[in-house]
N, C-alpha and C positions, 0 to 999 in steps of 0.2 A: 573392371570390365567383364561383362558376361561372356561366357563361352558359347559359340554358335553350335547348336546341336542339330541333328537331322529333324527333330520335331519342330524346333523353332524355324528352321529353313522351310519346312513343309507348310507351316502356318503362314509364313510370309508369302509364299507362293499362292496359297489359297486366298489370302486377303487381296493380293494383287489381281488375281483372276476376277474376284467379285467386283473390284473397282473397274475393270475393263469391260464388263458386260458379257453378253453372249457372243460366241464366235465359232467359226469353222475355219480350220487351216487345211490347205491342200498341199501335199508334198510335191514340190516342183523341181526336184533335183533331176539330173539327167535320166536316171532310171524311171522316175515317176513320169516324166514327160514322154519317154519312149513307151510307157505302158498305157498312156491315155489321160494323164492328169490334166492336161490342158483342156480337153473336152469336159472332164468332170468339173473343173473349176468354172468353166463357162456355164454349165448347166446349173450348178449351185448358185452362182451369181445371178443368173437370169431369173431363176425360180424365186429366190429371196426377194429380188426387186419387184417381180410381177405380183407376188403375194404381199408385198409391203411388210416383210418380216423385220423385226428389230434384231438383226444379227449381222455381224461383220464377216465377210468372206475374205480370207487372207491367203497369201502364198507363203510357204516356208521351205526349208531345205530338207536335207536327208535325215531320216529317222533311223537308218541302219537296218531296215527290213525290206531290202530290195525285192525279195521274193514275193512280197505281198502288195506291191504297188499296183495301182495308185492307192496311196494312203490318205485318209481324211480323218483329222482329229476334230472332235466336237466338244464344246463346253456350253452347256445351258444351265443357268442358275437352278439349283435344287436337284440337279442330276449329277451322276458321276461323269468325269471327263473320260471320253472314250476315243480310242483309235480304231477306225474301221479300215479293213484291207480288202484288196481285190475289188475296188469300187468301180462299177461301170455306170452307164446311164441310168439303168433301172434302180440300182442301189443308191445313186445320188438322189434320185427323186424320192425314194423311200426314206432317206435321211431327212429330207425336207418334210415329207408327209408325217412320218411316224416319230422320229426323234425330236425334230424342232417343233412341229405343230402339235403332235399327239403326246409328247413327253414319254415315249416308249422306246426302249433299246431294240436294235436290230441284231438279235443274237447270232445269226448266221454269219455275220461279217465282222464281229468284234475280235480284234487282235490284242488289245490291251485296255484295261480299265484302271483309272486313277481315282480312288475314292477320297473325297474331302474329309479329313479327320478333325477339322476344327469344330 
């Protein structure tokens, strides 16, 4: 039996993400909701639907960075997985315009980047 290493676990996660397609996750824990995550979720969902984008908008729980709420994690094939923080209405629209449609990162709001090493 093979031993599970960090590298094989990361490779499994990367493969799993590729199979799931493009997605946006909005942190909807108590601190996220208090900071406006509900409005951010609605904006992202409405804009993705209005623009007929091939991306899933999902809710998720706490990421442990309450100071940066609302948090939005984005995965688009061919780009690094990014966590944006302090997301407001304008930032949510910029995520749709620049990250999703334009394939460019919003450097001013990045709190974490997960690079696919596969």
